C-alpha positions in Angstrom: 37.7 -5.4 -4.9 34.5 -7.5 -4.1 31.3 -6.9 -3.1 31.2 -9.6 -0.5 34.7 -8.6 0.3 33.9 -4.8 0.5 30.7 -6.0 2.9 33.6 -7.9 5.0 35.8 -5.1 5.8 33.3 -2.8 5.9 31.8 -4.4 8.8 34.9 -5.4 10.6 37.2 -2.1 9.8 35.8 0.9 11.3 38.7 2.8 10.2 38.4 1.7 6.2 38.5 4.6 3.9 34.9 3.8 2.2 35.9 5.9 -0.7 37.7 3.5 -2.6 34.8 1.2 -1.7 32.8 3.2 -3.4 34.4 4.0 -6.4 35.2 0.7 -7.3 32.1 -0.9 -6.3 30.1 1.4 -8.2 32.7 1.8 -11.6 32.5 5.5 -10.9 36.4 6.1 -11.5 36.1 4.0 -15.0 36.5 0.0 -15.6 37.5 -1.6 -12.0 35.0 -2.9 -9.5 33.6 -6.4 -8.2 31.7 -6.5 -12.0 34.8 -6.1 -13.9 36.8 -8.4 -12.0 33.9 -10.9 -12.5 34.0 -10.5 -16.0 30.8 -8.8 -16.3 31.0 -5.0 -18.0 28.2 -2.8 -18.4 26.4 -3.4 -21.7 24.3 -0.5 -21.4 25.6 3.4 -20.4 25.5 4.3 -16.8 22.9 6.6 -17.3 20.5 7.7 -20.2 18.9 10.8 -19.9 15.4 11.8 -22.1 13.9 15.0 -21.9 10.4 13.9 -23.5 11.3 16.1 -26.7 14.0 14.6 -29.0 17.1 15.3 -26.7 19.1 12.9 -25.1 22.4 12.3 -22.9 24.0 9.1 -22.7 27.2 8.7 -20.6 29.0 5.6 -20.6 31.0 4.3 -16.6 34.0 5.7 -18.2 32.4 9.1 -18.9 30.9 9.3 -15.9 34.2 9.0 -14.0 35.9 11.3 -16.3 32.9 13.9 -15.5 33.0 13.3 -11.6 36.5 13.9 -11.0 36.3 17.2 -13.4 32.8 18.2 -11.1 34.7 16.9 -7.8 37.4 19.8 -9.3 34.9 22.3 -9.1 33.7 21.6 -5.7 36.7 21.4 -4.2 38.2 24.7 -6.2 36.3 27.3 -7.3 33.8 26.4 -4.3 36.4 25.9 -1.7 34.5 22.7 -0.2 36.3 20.9 2.1 35.5 16.9 3.5 33.1 17.4 5.7 31.2 20.5 4.1 27.4 20.4 4.0 25.9 21.5 0.5 22.2 21.6 -0.7 21.3 20.5 -4.0 18.0 21.4 -5.6 18.0 19.8 -9.0 15.5 18.7 -11.5 15.5 15.3 -13.1 19.0 16.3 -15.0 22.0 14.2 -15.4 23.9 16.8 -13.1 22.2 15.9 -10.2 23.6 12.6 -10.8 27.1 13.4 -11.6 26.8 15.6 -8.6 26.2 12.9 -6.3 29.5 11.3 -7.5 31.7 14.3 -7.4 30.4 15.0 -3.2 30.9 11.6 -2.6 34.5 11.8 -4.2 35.5 15.6 -2.4 34.0 14.1 1.1 31.6 16.8 0.9 27.9 15.9 2.8 25.2 16.5 0.1 21.7 17.9 1.1 19.5 17.0 -1.6 15.8 18.7 -1.5 12.9 18.8 -4.2 12.5 21.8 -6.2 9.1 22.4 -4.6 10.7 24.2 -1.6 9.5 27.8 -0.9 11.7 30.4 0.1 11.0 29.8 3.8 11.8 26.0 3.4 15.2 27.1 1.5 15.5 29.2 4.6 15.1 26.8 7.2 17.5 24.0 5.6 20.3 26.7 5.1 20.1 27.8 8.7 19.5 24.1 10.1 22.1 22.2 8.2 24.6 25.4 8.5 25.3 24.6 4.6 28.2 26.1 3.2 27.0 26.3 -0.6 23.4 26.0 -2.7 23.5 24.3 -6.4 20.3 24.7 -8.1 19.2 26.3 -11.3 17.3 29.3 -12.6 14.1 28.2 -11.3 15.0 28.5 -7.7 17.7 31.1 -7.9 15.3 34.1 -6.7 13.8 31.8 -3.9 17.5 31.6 -3.0 18.3 35.3 -3.2 15.3 36.4 -1.4 16.9 34.7 2.0 20.7 34.1 1.7 21.4 37.3 3.7 19.8 35.3 6.8 22.3 32.4 5.9 25.5 33.4 7.4 27.0 30.1 6.8 26.5 30.3 3.0 29.5 30.8 1.2 28.6 30.1 -2.5 26.1 29.8 -4.5 26.6 27.4 -7.8 23.9 27.8 -11.0 23.5 24.9 -13.0 21.9 26.4 -16.1 22.8 28.1 -19.2 23.9 31.8 -19.2 25.1 33.9 -16.4 23.3 35.4 -12.7 25.2 38.0 -11.1 26.6 36.4 -7.9 26.2 32.8 -9.0 29.1 31.1 -10.3 28.5 29.0 -13.4 28.8 25.1 -13.4 29.1 24.7 -16.8 32.0 27.1 -17.2 33.9 25.8 -14.0 33.4 22.3 -15.6 34.4 22.6 -18.7 37.7 24.0 -17.7 38.4 21.9 -15.0 40.8 18.9 -15.0 39.7 15.2 -15.2 42.2 14.1 -12.5 41.3 13.7 -8.6 42.3 11.9 -6.1 39.3 11.0 -3.9 39.0 12.5 -0.4 39.9 10.1 2.4 36.6 9.2 4.2 35.7 6.6 6.5 33.3 4.0 6.7 30.9 6.2 9.5 31.3 9.7 8.1 28.8 11.7 7.0 27.7 11.2 3.4 24.3 12.5 3.0 21.5 14.3 4.8 17.9 14.1 4.1 15.4 16.4 5.5 12.3 14.1 6.3 9.1 15.5 5.8 7.4 13.7 8.8 3.8 14.1 9.7 4.6 16.3 12.9 6.9 19.2 13.7 9.5 20.5 11.5 12.1 18.0 9.2 14.6 15.9 10.7 18.0 16.1 9.6 18.5 12.3 8.9 22.3 12.1 8.1 23.7 8.4 6.5 27.0 7.7 6.6 29.5 6.2 3.8 28.5 2.5 5.2 24.7 2.4 5.0 24.0 3.9 1.8 26.9 2.9 -0.7 27.5 -0.5 0.4 24.0 -1.1 2.1 21.6 -0.6 -1.2 23.6 -3.4 -3.4 21.2 -5.5 -1.6 18.4 -3.7 -3.0 20.1 -3.9 -6.4 20.9 -7.3 -6.7 17.9 -9.1 -4.7 14.9 -6.9 -4.7 15.6 -5.1 -8.3 17.1 -7.6 -9.5 19.4 -5.9 -11.7 22.4 -7.2 -13.7 24.7 -5.4 -16.2 21.8 -5.6 -19.2 19.3 -4.0 -17.4 17.8 -0.3 -17.9 16.4 0.8 -14.5 13.8 3.5 -14.5 12.9 4.9 -10.7 10.4 7.7 -11.1 11.3 9.2 -8.0 11.8 13.3 -7.5 15.2 14.0 -6.6 14.7 15.2 -3.4 13.7 12.2 -2.2 15.6 9.6 -0.4 14.4 7.1 -2.8 16.3 8.9 -6.1 19.7 8.0 -4.2 18.4 4.3 -4.1 18.9 4.4 -7.9 22.3 5.2 -7.4 23.9 2.9 -5.5 21.5 0.3 -6.2 21.8 0.3 -9.9 25.5 1.2 -10.6 26.7 -1.4 -7.8 25.3 -4.0 -10.6 26.3 -2.1 -13.7 22.9 -1.5 -14.9 21.9 1.8 -16.7 19.8 4.4 -15.0 17.1 5.8 -16.9 16.1 9.3 -16.2 12.9 11.3 -17.9 13.0 15.1 -17.4 9.1 14.9 -16.3 8.7 18.2 -14.3 5.5 16.1 -12.7 4.7 12.7 -12.9 2.9 12.4 -16.2 0.7 9.2 -16.9 1.1 9.7 -20.6 4.6 10.5 -20.7 5.7 7.1 -18.5 3.3 5.1 -20.9 5.4 6.8 -23.7 8.6 6.2 -22.4 7.9 2.5 -21.4 6.9 1.4 -24.9 10.0 3.5 -26.9 13.1 2.4 -24.9 14.3 -0.7 -23.4 13.4 -0.4 -20.1 13.4 -3.5 -18.0 13.1 -3.0 -14.1 10.5 -0.2 -13.5 10.1 1.5 -9.7 7.0 4.0 -9.2 4.5 4.3 -6.6 1.6 2.9 -6.2 -0.3 5.5 -7.4 1.5 4.9 -10.7 0.5 1.7 -10.8 -3.0 2.6 -10.8 -2.7 4.7 -13.1 -0.8 2.6 -16.0 -2.6 -0.9 -15.3 -4.5 -1.4 -18.6 -1.7 -0.9 -20.9 0.7 -3.4 -22.3 4.4 -2.6 -21.7 6.4 -5.4 -23.8 10.0 -4.4 -22.5 9.2 -5.0 -18.4 10.7 -7.9 -17.3 10.7 -6.9 -13.7 8.2 -4.6 -11.3 8.7 -2.8 -7.9 6.8 -0.6 -5.7 7.8 1.4 -2.9 6.7 5.0 -0.7 3.2 3.6 0.1 1.5 0.2 0.6 0.2 -1.1 -2.9 -3.3 -2.9 -2.6 -3.9 -6.3 -3.7 -6.5 -5.5 -6.3 -4.0 -3.4 -8.0 -1.5 -6.1 -8.2 -3.5 -8.7 -9.5 -4.8 -6.4 -12.2 -1.3 -5.2 -13.0 -0.3 -9.1 -13.4 -3.2 -10.1 -15.5 -2.5 -6.9 -17.8 1.5 -7.4 -18.0 2.1 -11.0 -16.4 4.5 -9.2 -14.0 4.0 -9.3 -10.2 4.7 -6.2 -8.6 7.6 -6.7 -6.0 6.4 -4.6 -3.2 9.2 -3.0 -0.4 9.3 -1.0 2.9 11.4 1.0 3.9 12.3 4.9 5.5 14.4 7.5 5.0 16.2 6.5 8.2 17.4 3.0 6.8 17.8 1.9 3.3 15.3 -1.3 2.4 14.1 -2.9 5.6 12.2 -5.6 4.1 11.0 -6.9 0.5 9.7 -9.3 -2.2 12.7 -10.5 -3.3 13.4 -12.4 -6.4 12.6 -16.4 -6.1 9.8 -15.5 -3.1 6.4 -16.3 -3.1 4.8 -12.7 -3.6 1.6 -12.6 -1.1 -0.2 -9.6 -2.3 0.1 -6.6 0.8 2.7 -7.8 2.0 5.8 -5.6 2.1 7.8 -9.3 2.2 10.5 -10.6 4.3 13.9 -8.9 6.2 16.3 -7.1 4.0 19.8 -9.1 4.9 21.5 -6.7 6.9 18.2 -6.2 9.5 16.8 -8.0 12.1 13.7 -7.5 11.4 10.7 -7.6 15.0 7.2 -7.0 15.9 7.5 -5.1 19.6 4.9 -3.9 21.8 5.5 -0.7 23.8 7.6 -2.0 26.3 10.2 -3.3 23.9 9.0 -7.0 24.1 8.9 -9.2 21.0 5.2 -10.2 19.5 4.3 -13.5 18.0 3.1 -13.8 14.8 -0.2 -12.7 14.3 0.0 -10.2 16.9 0.1 -6.5 16.0 2.7 -4.1 17.1 5.6 -1.6 16.0 7.9 -2.6 13.4 11.3 -2.3 14.8 14.8 -3.2 13.9 17.5 -4.9 16.8 20.2 -2.3 17.2 21.6 -4.1 20.5 24.1 -5.3 21.1 25.2 -4.5 17.3 23.4 -1.4 15.5 23.3 -2.4 11.6 25.1 -0.5 9.1 22.7 0.3 7.2 20.6 2.4 9.6 21.2 6.0 9.6 23.7 7.5 11.6 21.1 10.0 13.6 19.6 13.0 13.3 22.1 15.7 13.0 22.2 17.7 16.2 19.3 16.6 17.6 20.7 13.6 20.0 17.4 13.8 22.1 15.7 12.7 18.9 18.2 10.1 18.0 17.8 8.8 21.6 14.1 9.0 21.3 13.8 6.3 18.3 15.4 3.5 20.7 13.1 1.3 22.7 15.0 -1.7 24.7 16.8 -3.4 22.2 15.4 -2.0 18.5 14.7 1.2 16.8 11.7 1.7 16.3 10.0 2.9 12.9 6.8 4.3 14.1 5.2 2.0 12.1 2.5 -0.7 13.0 2.5 -4.0 11.3 2.3 -7.7 12.0 4.5 -10.7 11.1 2.6 -14.0 9.6 3.7 -17.4 10.7 5.6 -17.8 7.2 7.9 -14.6 8.3 6.5 -12.4 5.8 6.0 -8.5 7.5 2.5 -6.8 6.7 1.8 -2.9 7.1 -0.8 -1.6 9.2 0.3 2.0 9.6 1.2 4.6 11.2 1.7 4.2 14.8 -0.1 7.8 15.6 -2.7 6.7 12.8 -4.3 3.7 13.9 -8.0 4.1 14.9 -8.9 2.5 17.9 -13.0 2.1 17.5 -14.8 0.5 20.0 -11.8 -1.7 20.7 -11.3 -2.8 17.0 -7.9 -1.1 15.9 -8.3 -0.2 12.3 -5.4 1.1 10.0 -6.5 3.6 7.5 -4.8 2.2 4.7 -7.2 -0.9 4.9 -10.0 1.9 4.4 -8.3 4.1 1.6 -7.5 0.5 -0.3 -11.0 -0.3 -0.5 -12.0 3.2 -1.2 -9.3 3.5 -4.3 -11.0 1.0 -5.7 -14.5 2.5 -6.0 -14.2 4.9 -10.0 -15.4 7.8 -8.0 -12.4 8.3 -5.3 -9.6 9.9 -7.0 -7.8 10.1 -3.6 -8.7 9.3 0.1 -7.3 10.2 4.0 -8.6 8.5 6.9 -8.3 9.6 10.3 -10.2 9.0 13.8 -13.0 11.2 14.7 -13.9 11.4 18.3 -17.7 9.9 18.8 -19.5 9.4 22.4 -20.0 5.8 22.2 -17.1 4.1 20.6 -14.4 6.6 21.6 -13.2 7.3 17.8 -14.8 6.2 14.6 -13.6 6.0 11.2 -13.6 9.5 9.1 -12.3 9.5 5.2 -11.5 12.6 3.8 -12.5 11.9 -0.2 -11.6 13.8 -3.4 -13.9 12.8 -6.4 -12.8 11.9 -9.5 -14.1 14.8 -12.7 -17.1 12.3 -13.3 -18.3 12.3 -10.0 -18.1 15.7 -8.7 -21.7 16.8 -9.6 -23.4 13.5 -8.2 -25.4 14.4 -4.6 -23.2 13.8 -1.6 -25.7 12.1 0.6 -26.1 9.4 -2.0 -22.4 9.2 -3.2 -21.5 9.2 0.6 -23.6 5.9 0.9 -22.6 4.5 -1.9 -18.7 4.8 -1.1 -19.6 3.4 3.1 -21.3 0.4 1.4 -18.4 -0.2 -0.9 -15.8 -0.3 1.6 -18.0 -2.8 3.5 -18.4 -5.2 0.6 -14.5 -4.7 0.3 -13.3 -5.2 3.5 -14.4 -6.0 6.8 -17.4 -4.4 7.8 -16.5 -2.6 11.1 -14.0 -0.6 9.2 -16.3 1.6 6.7 -16.3 5.4 7.5 -18.7 6.2 9.5 -18.4 9.8 8.4 -17.1 11.2 5.1 -15.9 14.6 3.7 -15.8 15.5 0.4 -12.5 18.0 -0.4 -11.2 19.5 -3.6 -7.8 18.6 -2.3 -5.8 16.8 0.5 -2.8 18.1 2.4 0.7 16.9 1.3 4.2 17.1 2.5 6.6 18.6 -0.2 7.5 14.7 -0.8 3.7 13.9 -1.8 2.4 11.9 1.6 -0.4 13.1 2.7 -0.6 14.6 6.2 -2.8 12.7 8.1 -2.2 14.7 11.2 -3.1 18.3 10.2 -6.9 16.5 9.3 -7.1 14.6 12.4 -6.2 17.4 14.4 -8.7 19.7 12.3 -11.3 17.1 13.2 -10.6 16.7 16.9 -10.7 20.2 17.5 -14.1 20.7 16.0 -15.3 18.4 19.3 
């Protein structure tokens, strides 16, 4: 089945059994698929995993097909999972994470990935909220699971992906070794749930964002071909934590193009480890957050040919430095847990530093006002995706078991992202900030990212978060919470604040400078690493 045919059929046939499309499209069962049918068999392994200490694992697409069938038999056999059952997956960057993603699709199991940074309280909330039938993890999280399992009535099994045995847990390695290698995929339809991601959010408890077999399985092929610019000759490294939705992007985006997924075990992001791997291994396509590029900006990386950034906006200065040192552009993008790639700087496009690019195929993106009216170029409003009369295939299905929150995402004919931006005369979109993060000071609307980008350019600033602070004259003013780099911690706070204020006035429009500043040791963050500006803003307003 060809990629174009798969997309066309999936758009028009609601009763399509999508499992076979996934398997053939991404070559997971073996050698079939649109790449093979076009004579483009992958030259690289499907998965190349390293642990940084000399251990490596390489799986060909054929080997991944065999192992995924065996893993699927473990899930449907010893774990008794049925099509539609939910399972929580908490694993670090190890090969089994990718293997179990494929196995769950084969069995029709709804996968709920999560980061290993979750506490026992977090795990309890997710198990209770999702009513997951099982949990798959390793020794590092097992004790936290055991401490809350008595309060999880739906939990029927615990699967351990570690060496050795643990009382009350099934051993994945033992079961996989003895499982048969033939498996018949479950019959799933295009809109059947495939995965649920708990959004970290900036307010309230995490929501369950549900994606179908169509929205991810087919939708992310666009990212692989046109944003990541992948081919079957590429080795692609996405540094995302396995608890983030972007980790799944590497599965579909890469394997649909026959590219190799490179994985470094790396418990935490480590610039030296990243640099060593980029220098040692022939990685050709690199995807990471802007923070990583800021850390790596002064090193030569000869194997790279294509670089992308996602997760948060990247400031133009970093892009310019990266281009000067490596000769490569950073192709920025924009997406959400609820979507696939919404906007991107695709291959062949002129890159405008600071812009998140143009809409991805499959999305009709507009800037709208509070009444759902489309705004003209240059006018700031909310970033929205048209969902009426036809909802895009590549959009999340719903917030699971929460129809009110799902309904609240629609305004008129549009799904509203909750982010503010604008579109220029050439159709490029520009991110301003979260809708509830934008600061209105004496009539001036100030996006926190603009100020944070200016601050991070100063060598004294390690991290910053910008929020509104009440002011009797201007209504609101800009306040910056700043984490200083080690060499500047001992500097006089008053002089340091003045220096940073002057710096911001020069780096961006003077009215955006932070009139208030507070130096802190760390910033509050979500589990996925996003700064909780809402928490800082609420504390700030409660002071007055």
